[in-house]
C-alpha positions as CSV (number, residue, x, y, z in Angstrom):
1,M,76.3,130.5,57.0
2,I,77.3,131.9,53.6
3,T,75.0,134.7,52.3
4,G,74.9,136.1,48.8
5,I,72.7,138.5,46.8
6,T,71.6,138.4,43.2
7,L,69.8,141.2,41.5
8,Q,67.2,141.3,38.8
9,I,65.4,144.2,37.1
10,G,61.7,143.6,36.8
11,T,58.4,145.5,36.5
12,P,57.0,146.6,39.9
13,S,53.5,145.4,41.0
14,P,50.6,147.7,39.8
15,S,49.6,148.0,43.5
16,T,53.1,149.3,44.5
17,P,54.5,151.0,41.3
18,T,57.2,152.8,43.3
19,H,58.5,149.7,45.2
20,G,61.0,147.0,44.5
21,E,61.1,143.6,46.1
22,I,63.2,141.6,48.6
23,D,63.1,137.8,48.7
24,V,65.0,135.4,51.0
25,S,65.8,131.7,50.8
26,V,67.9,129.3,52.8
27,N,69.5,126.0,51.7
28,F,70.2,123.0,53.9
29,S,72.1,119.9,52.8
30,P,73.4,116.8,54.5
31,L,76.8,118.5,54.6
32,C,75.6,121.0,57.2
33,G,74.1,118.4,59.5
34,G,73.0,114.8,59.6
35,Q,69.4,115.8,60.3
36,Y,68.8,116.9,56.7
37,N,68.5,114.8,53.5
38,T,69.6,115.7,50.0
39,A,66.3,117.6,49.5
40,G,67.1,119.9,52.4
41,R,64.3,118.4,54.6
42,L,64.5,117.0,58.1
43,V,65.3,113.3,58.2
44,H,62.3,111.4,59.6
45,D,64.3,109.5,62.2
46,E,66.0,112.6,63.5
47,Y,62.7,114.4,63.5
48,E,61.2,111.9,66.0
49,Q,64.2,112.2,68.3
50,R,64.0,115.9,68.7
51,S,61.5,118.0,70.6
52,F,58.6,119.7,68.8
53,A,60.2,123.2,69.5
54,A,63.5,122.0,68.1
55,N,61.9,120.7,64.9
56,A,60.0,123.9,64.4
57,Y,63.2,125.9,64.6
58,A,65.0,123.6,62.2
59,D,62.3,123.4,59.4
60,P,63.6,125.3,56.3
61,Q,60.2,126.6,55.2
62,S,59.3,127.9,58.7
63,I,62.7,129.6,58.9
64,E,62.4,131.3,55.5
65,S,58.9,132.4,56.3
66,F,59.9,133.9,59.7
67,V,62.9,135.8,58.3
68,K,61.1,137.2,55.3
69,R,58.2,138.2,57.4
70,T,60.5,140.0,59.8
71,I,62.4,141.9,57.1
72,I,59.2,143.1,55.4
73,S,56.9,143.7,58.4
74,S,59.6,145.6,60.4
75,N,59.9,148.2,57.6
76,M,63.6,147.9,58.1
77,I,64.1,149.1,54.5
78,D,62.1,151.5,52.4
79,L,61.3,149.5,49.3
80,S,60.9,152.6,47.3
81,Q,64.7,152.8,47.2
82,L,64.6,149.9,44.9
83,C,62.6,151.7,42.3
84,I,64.4,152.6,39.0
85,L,61.4,154.2,37.1
86,E,57.9,154.4,38.6
87,G,55.7,151.7,37.2
88,K,58.3,150.6,34.7
89,A,61.4,149.1,36.4
90,A,62.5,148.2,39.9
91,W,65.1,146.0,41.5
92,K,64.3,142.5,42.8
93,V,66.8,141.6,45.5
94,D,67.2,137.8,46.1
95,V,69.1,137.0,49.3
96,S,70.2,133.4,49.4
97,C,71.8,131.7,52.4
98,M,73.6,128.4,52.5
99,V,74.0,126.7,55.9
100,V,77.6,125.4,56.1
101,N,77.5,123.9,59.6
102,H,74.3,123.7,61.6
103,D,75.2,123.4,65.3
104,G,72.1,125.2,66.6
105,N,70.3,128.5,66.4
106,V,70.2,128.7,62.7
107,V,67.4,131.3,62.9
108,D,69.6,134.0,64.3
109,A,72.4,133.2,61.9
110,F,70.1,133.4,58.9
111,L,68.5,136.7,59.9
112,L,71.9,138.3,60.8
113,G,73.3,137.0,57.5
114,V,70.5,138.6,55.5
115,V,70.9,141.9,57.4
116,A,74.7,142.0,56.9
117,A,74.4,141.1,53.2
118,L,71.8,143.9,52.6
119,M,74.0,146.4,54.4
120,D,77.0,145.5,52.2
121,L,74.9,145.7,48.9
122,T,75.6,148.5,46.4
123,L,73.0,148.7,43.7
124,P,74.6,149.0,40.2
125,R,74.3,152.1,38.0
126,V,71.5,151.8,35.4
127,K,70.0,154.0,32.7
128,M,66.8,153.9,30.8
129,E,66.8,153.2,27.1
130,K,64.1,153.0,24.5
131,V,64.0,149.6,22.7
132,D,61.2,149.0,20.2
133,G,59.3,152.0,21.6
134,Q,59.5,150.7,25.2
135,E,61.7,152.0,28.0
136,V,64.2,149.3,29.2
137,A,66.6,149.5,32.2
138,R,70.2,148.6,31.4
139,I,73.0,148.2,33.8
140,V,75.8,150.7,33.0
141,D,79.3,149.4,32.8
142,G,82.4,151.4,33.8
143,D,83.6,153.4,36.8
144,F,81.5,155.2,39.3
145,D,80.7,158.7,38.0
146,E,80.3,161.3,40.8
147,S,79.1,164.0,38.4
148,K,75.8,162.2,38.0
149,T,73.0,163.5,40.1
150,D,70.6,160.7,39.6
151,S,71.2,158.2,42.4
152,A,69.6,155.4,40.4
153,Q,72.3,156.0,37.7
154,N,75.1,156.5,40.2
155,G,74.6,153.3,42.1
156,Q,73.7,153.5,45.8
157,K,73.8,151.8,49.2
158,I,70.5,150.9,50.7
159,E,69.5,153.1,53.7
160,F,68.2,151.3,56.8
161,R,65.3,152.6,58.9
162,K,65.8,149.9,61.5
163,L,68.3,147.2,62.3
164,C,66.9,143.8,63.0
165,V,68.9,141.9,65.7
166,P,67.5,138.6,66.9
167,L,68.1,136.5,70.0
168,T,66.9,133.0,70.4
169,I,66.4,131.5,73.9
170,G,65.6,127.9,74.8
171,F,63.7,126.8,77.9
172,F,64.8,123.7,79.7
173,K,63.3,122.7,83.0
174,G,62.6,126.3,83.9
175,K,66.0,127.5,82.9
176,M,66.8,129.9,80.0
177,L,69.5,128.8,77.5
178,V,70.7,131.8,75.4
179,D,71.9,131.0,71.9
180,P,71.3,127.3,72.3
181,S,73.5,124.7,70.6
182,L,72.1,121.9,68.5
183,E,72.2,119.5,71.4
184,E,70.6,122.0,73.7
185,E,67.8,122.7,71.2
186,S,66.9,119.0,71.0
187,L,66.2,118.9,74.7
188,C,64.4,122.3,75.1
189,D,60.8,122.3,76.1
190,G,60.2,125.5,74.2
191,M,62.0,128.2,72.2
192,I,61.5,131.9,71.7
193,T,63.1,134.4,69.3
194,V,63.0,138.1,70.1
195,V,63.9,140.5,67.3
196,V,64.7,144.1,68.4
197,D,65.7,147.3,66.6
198,G,69.4,147.9,67.2
199,M,69.0,151.6,66.1
200,S,66.4,152.3,68.8
201,L,68.4,151.4,71.9
202,N,68.5,153.8,74.8
203,K,69.6,153.4,78.4
204,D,67.5,154.8,81.3
205,D,68.5,154.2,84.9
206,G,70.9,151.6,83.7
207,V,68.2,149.6,81.9
208,L,68.4,149.0,78.2
209,S,65.2,149.6,76.2
210,G,64.1,149.9,72.6
211,D,61.6,148.7,70.0
212,I,60.6,145.0,69.7
213,L,60.1,144.2,66.0
214,N,59.0,140.6,66.2
215,L,58.5,137.8,68.8
216,T,57.8,134.2,68.0
217,K,57.8,131.1,70.2
218,S,57.4,127.3,69.8
219,G,56.6,124.6,72.3
220,G,54.4,124.4,75.3
221,G,54.8,126.1,78.7
222,V,56.9,128.9,77.4
223,L,56.6,132.5,78.8
224,T,54.1,132.1,81.6
225,S,54.7,135.5,83.1
226,M,55.5,139.1,82.0
227,E,58.7,138.9,84.0
228,E,60.0,136.2,81.6
229,I,59.0,138.2,78.6
230,A,60.9,141.2,80.1
231,A,63.9,139.1,80.8
232,C,64.0,137.8,77.2
233,S,63.6,141.3,75.9
234,Q,66.5,142.6,78.0
235,L,68.8,139.8,76.8
236,A,67.8,140.7,73.2
237,F,68.6,144.4,73.8
238,G,72.0,143.4,75.2
239,R,72.7,141.3,72.1
240,A,71.7,144.3,69.9
241,K,74.0,146.6,71.8
242,E,76.9,144.2,71.2
243,L,76.2,143.7,67.5
244,E,75.0,147.2,66.4
245,P,78.5,148.6,66.0
246,I,79.7,145.5,64.2
247,L,76.8,145.5,61.7
248,L,77.0,149.3,61.1
249,Q,80.8,149.0,60.9
250,K,81.4,151.8,63.4
């Protein structure tokens, strides 16, 4: 997965004059896997050969919707950080991902790619100028000036309130397959993705716990008991413990 960010300066919505915007998109092509055509959609023949759960987890629109919903609804980022001037100018952050090689569990790769790219982002320095009587935001060229006190002019990293860490698990004949490959996905009766907050982890009596930010499943007969939900959550917390120092570059 290759992830990149492009920035635009726009006018914030009247309903949220102090907020910027984050959008995400994902691109599939036949180069990443034979199950996609040139339009980035699942090939019909391949579609019929895979399980319902596997197709739901390979559909580009479903993946985009899930990742964007997770980023926004989790309140991982305070969107007011993207405001340049209230009601006048704010950043629109477009996160684009290209799937290079789809060998399964693209949902986790997509969400982790978005999180990593946002953590690496530094907003450019800008200043407000009057053009034809209107205030316009302009990106400032040149070196970083530490004497500036306005963070919007200085350029800044985005601060994270939470850290979205996903884990996808497939169910096959009553067994759980963590981080399934493409072949395993095609055989699974159902799939579940648990997204937890990597910043909320704590360990009591040797058991990891924390906040669950999102949970989605596809396919029938998945999660028939609270014990299975607890087991999936524990696995997700374990993944978060492993990835949290990597994502935060500790």
